[in-house]
ZAMARGU-4260 file (C-alpha; in steps of 0.2 Angstrom, whole numbers, plus 5000, padded with zeros to 4 digits):
<rodrens>
0) 5709/5501/5510 | 5711/5503/5491 | 5699/5517/5485 | 5705/5517/5467 | 5690/5519/5455
5) 5691/5516/5436 | 5682/5531/5429 | 5679/5533/5410 | 5686/5549/5402 | 5673/5563/5404
10) 5673/5564/5385 | 5671/5546/5381 | 5654/5542/5372 | 5644/5528/5378 | 5630/5520/5368
15) 5611/5524/5371 | 5608/5507/5379 | 5622/5509/5391 | 5616/5528/5394 | 5598/5521/5397
20) 5604/5508/5410 | 5615/5521/5419 | 5599/5532/5421 | 5589/5517/5427 | 5603/5512/5439
25) 5602/5530/5446 | 5584/5528/5452 | 5589/5513/5463 | 5576/5501/5455 | 5578/5488/5469
30) 5572/5501/5482 | 5557/5506/5470 | 5552/5487/5469 | 5551/5486/5488 | 5541/5502/5489
35) 5528/5496/5477 | 5527/5480/5486 | 5519/5491/5501 | 5508/5502/5489 | 5497/5489/5480
40) 5491/5478/5494 | 5486/5494/5504 | 5475/5500/5489 | 5466/5483/5490 | 5463/5485/5508
45) 5457/5503/5506 | 5444/5497/5492 | 5440/5481/5502 | 5441/5472/5486 | 5449/5475/5469
50) 5452/5494/5465 | 5451/5501/5448 | 5467/5493/5438 | 5469/5511/5430 | 5471/5519/5447
55) 5483/5505/5452 | 5493/5508/5437 | 5493/5527/5438 | 5498/5526/5457 | 5512/5514/5454
60) 5519/5524/5439 | 5518/5540/5449 | 5526/5532/5464 | 5540/5524/5454 | 5544/5541/5446
65) 5544/5550/5463 | 5555/5536/5471 | 5566/5536/5457 | 5569/5555/5458 | 5573/5553/5477
70) 5586/5539/5472 | 5594/5550/5459 | 5595/5565/5471 | 5603/5553/5484 | 5616/5547/5471
75) 5620/5565/5467 | 5622/5570/5485 | 5632/5554/5490 | 5643/5554/5475 | 5658/5558/5485
80) 5656/5544/5498 | 5650/5532/5485 | 5668/5533/5477 | 5675/5527/5493 | 5663/5513/5497
85) 5665/5497/5489 | 5647/5493/5489 | 5643/5509/5478 | 5658/5510/5466 | 5648/5504/5452
90) 5635/5518/5452 | 5635/5529/5437 | 5641/5545/5444 | 5656/5536/5450 | 5660/5527/5434
95) 5657/5542/5424 | 5643/5535/5414 | 5633/5550/5419 | 5639/5568/5423 | 5633/5577/5439
100) 5623/5589/5428 | 5614/5575/5419 | 5609/5566/5436 | 5603/5582/5443 | 5593/5587/5429
105) 5585/5569/5428 | 5581/5570/5446 | 5572/5586/5445 | 5562/5581/5430 | 5556/5565/5438
110) 5551/5575/5453 | 5541/5587/5443 | 5533/5574/5432 | 5529/5562/5447 | 5520/5576/5456
115) 5510/5581/5441 | 5506/5564/5436 | 5499/5559/5454 | 5490/5575/5455 | 5481/5575/5438
120) 5478/5556/5436 | 5476/5550/5454 | 5472/5565/5467 | 5481/5579/5475 | 5481/5571/5492
125) 5492/5556/5485 | 5502/5569/5476 | 5506/5579/5491 | 5510/5564/5502 | 5522/5558/5489
130) 5530/5575/5487 | 5532/5576/5506 | 5540/5559/5507 | 5551/5564/5493 | 5558/5580/5501
135) 5559/5571/5518 | 5571/5558/5510 | 5582/5570/5500 | 5583/5585/5513 | 5580/5578/5530
140) 5589/5561/5527 | 5601/5563/5513 | 5607/5581/5517 | 5605/5582/5535 | 5604/5566/5545
145) 5614/5553/5536 | 5631/5560/5540 | 5627/5567/5557 | 5619/5554/5568 | 5618/5535/5570
150) 5600/5538/5571 | 5599/5542/5553 | 5590/5527/5547 | 5577/5528/5561 | 5571/5545/5555
155) 5577/5545/5537 | 5567/5528/5535 | 5551/5538/5538 | 5551/5542/5519 | 5551/5524/5515
160) 5534/5522/5523 | 5525/5535/5513 | 5520/5524/5499 | 5508/5516/5511 | 5499/5532/5514
165) 5499/5536/5495 | 5491/5520/5491 | 5478/5522/5503 | 5475/5540/5498 | 5474/5536/5480
170) 5459/5525/5483 | 5450/5535/5497 | 5457/5553/5495 | 5460/5553/5513 | 5468/5544/5527
175) 5463/5533/5542 | 5470/5523/5556 | 5474/5507/5545 | 5487/5516/5534 | 5494/5524/5549
180) 5497/5508/5557 | 5505/5501/5541 | 5515/5516/5541 | 5521/5512/5558 | 5525/5494/5553
185) 5537/5500/5539 | 5544/5513/5550 | 5548/5501/5564 | 5555/5488/5551 | 5567/5499/5543
190) 5581/5499/5556 | 5581/5479/5558 | 5581/5478/5539 | 5595/5491/5536 | 5606/5489/5552
195) 5612/5471/5547 | 5617/5478/5530 | 5627/5492/5539 | 5635/5478/5550 | 5640/5469/5534
200) 5647/5484/5526 | 5654/5493/5542 | 5671/5496/5535 | 5664/5505/5520 | 5654/5517/5531
205) 5669/5519/5543 | 5680/5524/5528 | 5666/5536/5522 | 5664/5543/5539 | 5645/5539/5539
210) 5641/5536/5558 | 5630/5521/5555 | 5626/5512/5572 | 5638/5498/5568 | 5652/5510/5566
215) 5648/5521/5581 | 5642/5508/5594 | 5648/5491/5587 | 5640/5474/5582 | 5633/5470/5600
220) 5623/5485/5600 | 5617/5483/5583 | 5611/5465/5587 | 5601/5471/5602 | 5593/5485/5593
225) 5588/5473/5579 | 5579/5462/5591 | 5570/5477/5599 | 5564/5484/5583 | 5559/5467/5576
230) 5548/5464/5591 | 5541/5482/5590 | 5537/5479/5571 | 5528/5463/5574 | 5518/5470/5588
235) 5513/5485/5577 | 5508/5473/5563 | 5496/5464/5575 | 5487/5481/5579 | 5480/5480/5561
240) 5469/5465/5565 | 5457/5474/5577 | 5458/5491/5568 | 5455/5485/5550 | 5445/5469/5554
245) 5458/5457/5547 | 5454/5440/5544 | 5462/5423/5547 | 5475/5424/5533 | 5482/5441/5538
250) 5483/5435/5557 | 5491/5419/5553 | 5504/5427/5542 | 5507/5441/5554 | 5510/5429/5568
255) 5520/5416/5559 | 5531/5426/5548 | 5533/5439/5563 | 5539/5425/5574 | 5552/5419/5561
260) 5558/5437/5559 | 5561/5438/5578 | 5570/5421/5579 | 5582/5427/5565 | 5585/5442/5574
265) 5588/5433/5590 | 5600/5421/5582 | 5610/5435/5575 | 5611/5444/5593 | 5616/5427/5600
270) 5631/5424/5588 | 5637/5442/5591 | 5638/5442/5610 | 5647/5425/5608 | 5660/5434/5597
275) 5656/5422/5583 | 5654/5426/5565 | 5636/5432/5563 | 5625/5431/5547 | 5619/5449/5546
280) 5614/5447/5528 | 5602/5433/5532 | 5593/5444/5544 | 5593/5457/5530 | 5585/5445/5517
285) 5573/5438/5531 | 5567/5456/5534 | 5562/5458/5515 | 5554/5441/5515 | 5544/5446/5531
290) 5537/5463/5525 | 5533/5455/5508 | 5523/5441/5516 | 5514/5454/5528 | 5509/5465/5514
295) 5504/5452/5502 | 5492/5446/5516 | 5486/5464/5518 | 5481/5464/5500 | 5473/5446/5499
300) 5464/5446/5516 | 5450/5458/5511 | 5446/5447/5496 | 5442/5432/5507 | 5426/5428/5515
305) 5434/5423/5531
</rodrens>
């Protein structure tokens, strides 16, 4: 596979706008969007209504800074394999738009600022949880698990569940069973969300020597695991109904969207075992839609009288 990458000369100057875009890209903004989708609704559930809009804004800004820092550290750590994988060749440390030092300084600044921001403007419980999730993602996932085990996504994905806890703690200053269940939903959802993507880019991960499940065990095993985790995700989402006394809206959305998510998972597996061309990205996008619907329902349900 061709691994050539066009990299600007290290002394080539780029404009301020291009530099700003490179820093933004370093934070992985699409992942930040997904994390914030799970934060806001939990704050509504914790408040059993509409929380302080200032508190919501402060939590979102702090959470975005923390997630952006984690993304920047990940880009710095993975800069060697990003040069090999076609999917990541456009990242700023590969193209040369940012130097390694610029990326590392940027990541540290965001980490410090995000922790102080959450601690001083929200509360220190939320700040501590965000910092713990940040360390887990950078150290446990990026530095330790990602290149050593095919279970990397399962445990590394735990960091992506932390915004649920941060949102709840921002409102209440503590934790309860409801955010723990929602943590479980995101934790169980991460493998059937990410493994289809790894199936789609299997050759990339293979070339980079990253032991994703699709590389180590093959497409059939990925398809089976996607089904199992999809069922577990939906089952966990239903636990919230009695624990948090969720109403008709959440119940309907959790059941219907969960059923659709499971059907898509089974459809992928059915094609894989028949050695037909599957559509892993269809499951990938379906998983995002599913999680969005569930968490939107989490936020709206407490506002309704039924």
